[in-house]
N, C-alpha and C positions, 0 to 999 in steps of 0.2 A: 724565869727572870723579868721576862716582858708581857704579860699579860692581855687580852682583847676578848672580851665578851660579848656577843652581838646577839641582842634580841630585836622584839618586836614585827620577827614576820608571823603570817597563816593567811587562811586563806579569801581572799578577797573578790567581788566581781566586777567584770569589767567598768570601768570608770571610776571608780571606787579608789579610797586611799590607804594610806600604810604611813608611817614611822619608824623607822629604823633607827637603835642607840650600837653604841662600841663603848663600853666602856673599858679604858685600860688602865693598868698597876703596873709599878714596876721601875720608872724611872720619871724624868720630870718631862709629862705630858707637851706643854707648852713650847715642846724647841724642836718637835719635829713632827712633819707632815703629813697627813694620812690619807688614805681613800677609800675606795668602796670600790670592791671586784662583783660580776657574778659569775655563773655556769649554769647553764641551761644543759636540758636531756642531752647525751650525742655532740655535746657544743664544747669549746675550745674555751676557757676563762676569759673573759673579758673585761675592760676599764670602761664601767662608770661614771664614777664622782672623783674630784682631788680636792683637798682643801693645804693651804698653807698651813706654815703651823704657827701663827697667829688670826690666822684666820681672813687676814688682807684678800686675800688670793684665791679662785677658787675655777675649777675645770670643769668639763664635761661629754659623755659623747654626747656625737650628733643626737642620736632616737631617742634623749633624755631630755634635750636639751626644752624649758619652760615648762616640764612636766615636774622634775625630779630639784631637790635643793636639797644641796649641801653644809652642813654650819656646825658649829664645836662650839664647847663652854672650858674654858682650861679650865676654870675654877669647880667643873665637876667633873676632869678627867675623860672626857666624855666627844663622842661624835655620832648626829645625827643623820639622815639620810631622807628627806619628806619625801614619799614617792606618790605623787598626782594623776589621775586619768589613766589609771594602770590600765596595760592593755595583754594579752592573752600571752603575748610577745615575750611579756618583761616577767613570766615563770620562771625562776633558776633558783639556784643556791645563793645567798645574796653572805660576801665576805668584806671584815673591814680589815685593814694592813697597815702597817707604822711602816716608817722608814726608819734606818737602824742609826743614820748618821746627821747632826746638825746641820739644820738650816730653818731660813724665817720666812722666806718671802717666792720661796720656788714649788710648785705643784708637779709631778709627776702621774705617766699614763699608762705608763707600763708594770705587768707584772713581777719582771726583772730589778727593778725600782723599790721594792720592799721586802724588807726582811722579816718582819713579825704578821702571823697573821692569824685572825679568829676561828672560832669552830664554823662557824656560817650557820647563817639562820634563812627556812624555808621560804619561799614566797610562792603562792599560787593564784591565777589569776586565772576564773573560771568568765566563760561564754556569757 
């Protein structure tokens, strides 16, 4: 019904950049808040960034503020995560997620706030 497909992960040296993309299908994309989460080896899944349905509001985990930027292009049904100044501790599988309920201005920061998830894309940052 709702499909989310991430792309753009890979291997990068510390200090480098990557842009992740998440393509959505199956419903009216512009009505739903979106988020990015990550899970590193041996650790729990954690919040990274969130964006409201129309893109007017964003939220970030403290460790990525100033380095990562979340954005969306509702005409293309796609949400992005631009990652700059990458650090080895950013190494993780990155997942995009969508809310199940319509809202226009709010952002959401826990995994329990989201109902639909992509398959994940691996980001590896070497020293």
